[in-house]
N, C-alpha and C positions, 0 to 999 in steps of 0.2 A: 079448764081446758085439759084435754086428754094428752098424755105424752105421746109423741110421735115415735113410730117404730122405723127402724132402718128398712130400706127396701129389700134387703136380703132376708128379712124375717117374714115378709108378706107371702102367704101360701100361694097366691096367684102368680107371683114372680118366680117362686121356686119351681112351680109346675111348668111355667113357660121355659125356664132355663133347662129343666129336665127334658122337655120335649125337644128343644133346640139341640141339646147334646145328643140325644138318641137319633135325631135325624141326620146328624153329621157322621155318626158312627156307621161304618160299613163292615159287614162280615168279611173275614179273611178267606179268600179262595185261593189257596196255594195249589200248585200243579208242577211237579218236577218230572223231568224226563232224562233218559239216557239212551244213546243208540249204540248197539253192539252188533258185530258181524257174525251172528249165528243164524241157524235156520229157525223158522218160526215153529215148526212142529216140535223140535227138540227143546226150544226155549219155553214153549207153552207148558209142557209137562213139568219141567224144572221149576218154572215160576209158580205153579200151583202147589207143588210140594214145598217150596220155599215158604209160601204164605201159611200153609196149614201146619207143617211139621216144624220148620225152623222158627218161625215167628209166632207160632201158637195162636193164630187168628182164626175167628170163626168165619167160614166161607158161607155167605148168604145166597149167592147166585153165581154161576159161571156158565160161559158159552164159548166153547172152543172155536166154533166156526166164526163168531163175531169177534173173538179175541179179547174178552173182558172177564174180569172177576170182581165181584162185589164182596166186601168183607167188613168185619167189625173189629175194631181195635179197642181193647179195654185198658184204661189207665186211671188210676186213682178213683176207682169205683164208678167211672164214667164210661160211656160207650160212644166211640166216634166211628162214623161210617166212612169207608174208603173204597177206592177202586183202583184196579191195575189194568191197563190196556196193553196188549201185545200186538204191535202194528208192523206188518210187513212193509218195507220201504226199499227204495233203490237210492244209493248214495255213491257218487263217483263211479257209476257203472257197475256196482255190485249189490247184491241183495243183503240187506241188513234188517235188524229188528229194533223198533223203537219201543221202549218201555216207558209208560206214563203212569205215575202214581199220584193220586189226589186223595188227601185225607181231610175231611171237614173239621174246621176249628182247631187244627194243629198247625204249628209253625212249619215253614218250608224245610228247615233242617231235619225234621223227623222224616220227611219224605226222601230227602237226599241221602240220609244215612241208611234208609231201608233200601234204596237203589244200590248203594255201595255194597251192602251185605248181599243183595241179589246177584250183583256182578261176581262177587267172590264165589258164591254158590254155583253160578254158571261155569266159571273157570274151573272149579273143582270137578264138576260132573262132566262137562263137555270139552274141557281143554281151553287153550287160548283161542280167541276169535280168529277167524281166517284173515290173513294179511291182505292188505290193499293190493290190487292187481298192479303189476309192474307195467311201465309204459311200453308201448309197442316199439319194436326195433326200428321201424321205418320212420318214426316220428322223432325228430331231434329233441334233445332236452332244451330247457329254456336257456341255459347258460352257454350251450354249444352254438358256434356260428353255423348258419345254414349254408350248404355248399352253393346254392344259387344266389346268395346275397354277398356282396363284396365286403371284406373286413373293413372296419372303421379305421383301424390303425395302419399306417404305412409299414411295409416290410422293412426289416433291418437291412441296410445296404452296407453296413460296416463303418459308417461315419460316426461322428460324435453325437451323443444324445441331444435331441431337440427339446427345449422346455416348452410346455404348452401354456405358460403364463405370458401375458402381453407385455 
């Protein structure tokens, strides 16, 4: 009688386990973004300079009108493809720019750190982002009582304070 082998030594079982593990593994598709209150035209030029000069990345393709740059990041003798999108948007009634960075097969913190460095570059070159617009004077603030709405509290008539506990 031949000695029996454990199931883990069976080549067919090993292949099946490998196929199952590979089917469960999914590639990491990270994508990080940051929104800043700059003009798109100024942001575009500074962003391209940032990628090429500050980050020393190879620019593969860029389109100012569409607002994207494709680049290559070299780390540990490997090349990773990445993209930067510069998107014009409106937030709280003002024009802002959304920067979206995606780098294939790299963790999200790589993209987030790159966005933080890009923000520092923009602040250095363009100054602080424009402040949020102040509320209009004819609109009351949320905490202020409206003149057409009666106050919830009774006016002080000089008497002793009244407890609101039953």
